[in-house]
C-alpha angles and dihedrals in degrees: 000000000000112000129187093273096050090049093059118105117247091249091059092048092050092054094046091054090234092126095052097059089044090055093043091052086075117064091255131004108260127217112230107211093193094055090042093053090049094049091050087053092046091052090052091048093053091049087049087057091061100033112057102352104059093033091056094042092052096035094056092051097057128070116279092252090064101040097105094045089069092051091046092052092048092050092043092051091048092054096043099043093041091059095042089050091061095041097052114326097086091050093049090055104041107026105108098183112141095017123129125186110261095003128107114226133153088270090057084076102040137004125244131250099253090114096045112144085013091286112195097020115133134169086263096052111118132193102200101319100329129083113269090231090063091048092049091051093047092052090045090062089057090051090051100048096045098066089036088062090060092060090076091068096058096034116147097017117051121091114246093233091052091048091055093048091048094049093049094050094040092051090051101043102030116018099044096046094045092047089051093048093054102033103022094103130221110017096016110129101244091038087057089052092050095242113173115216114149103179111006118300090143106025095042115022106027089038094052094040095051093045088050091055091051091049097051092045093053095041095047128213126324116263106276095011111165091008102057122052111248104182122174106269097216120015091176089067090046092052091048090050092050090051090052090051090052092051093045092049090076088064089046096052105028091040090058087073089066097229142002126298140126091294090060091069092051092048092049094049094045091049091053093045092049091056094045094048091045090057091053094045094052095038097052093042091052091044090053095044102043104014098244134067114227132215090233089050093056092048091047090049091055090051092046090054092047092050091050096048095047098088093037105042097105096038108049136064126236092273090056091047091052093048094047093048094047095047092046090052092052099042097039088055090051091047094054092046114026100023097044092046093048095052095035101222120148105231092169099206100017099253093155093044093052106029102024099044094033091049092050093049092047093047095051094042089052086070091051100047101034094078119093093239087065094044093268128144104224114099129198098034132101121226093235095051093044094049089051090051091049092049090050089053092049093048094047093049093045097048097040094045095045095048096045093042090051092051093047092050093047092051093049091047091053094047106039105353126251105225130071116241117267091250090053092048090049093050093043129251094257096067099027098047104025104022091231139107127215090217128031108194 
């Protein structure tokens, strides 16, 4: 039986201090080599999602003249955020100083800097039964891939220097506080509300999707958008990237449990079912709407289902996983076609449509399908109360992320400018910004 405690992510348990008493209950905390080996693997899998998975998925979707710019942004973000994570990001997320269960303090919104530069970490430091160094690296990969997701919204038109400034500030002012609010443990704002988010529906997907919407609205449309054909230059690379993302997602979701136990099997199964159901939801909707299913549609459906199941994977049964995946496939398809066309924004690679909308659907449906009467695994909560908590978490993340992202983008635009010159956009960012070509024929 999975209760509310076992369904918590390892990050949440670390911040609550639950893991420390459990370890101290034994005479000495014991390193579990099996869990450690798995968490090392999970960290590598999540990094594999970003590099090469996301870079290939995005790179294949843009025009050939902008292929390398996506790879450059992904590598640049990995280097920048990885260093900032160690300097202060980890501390801002996990430091629980000043937090009290059920009370709202300043530290309910963001952690302190007592763990800056990983202060206090030694080779013997354990989080649960794994080395803290492994845990820090695993969480770093989440911090890297989240801002990297946003890059798809402003693909082909943001200056590289502006992208780096945006990612650094966004990581500091948006990702770290939201991750702390949802996973920070006793006294963290969303923890106080009872929000369930096992592996990142709010902190990762809604966060990235909403920031992506703000970015494409402020930047404006690509030159020639809606008048000039802009087909994906290499769908084979995109399909390969999507497959890598699917494989890596098991590290993303199962790894969020911090080790291996009975819950791991449920998380693995639900993750797979979410992807499979997402494919069917997108495929049949597209088939019905346009008469033909597309390869990109099937890949996008898998990702939509994976996004939706991320917050729910430890809390719902197989029926809930199937329903969440199917509904995300249907509604994410509609969001990247009907919604985007109706409002006219140029979200180049549909980050908001996939991650924003999919994350919101998954987060709210977690509250529906987590209760035992719907086959869920969380006891002691009512569906109504949990859905309200989930909606509060979605609204807070959406409003906070959009407002702060908007301010960051406006400031950068005023100081150094966000958008590449028209001549640069015409030439392509690869050659104009990096003096390289993806293909030399």
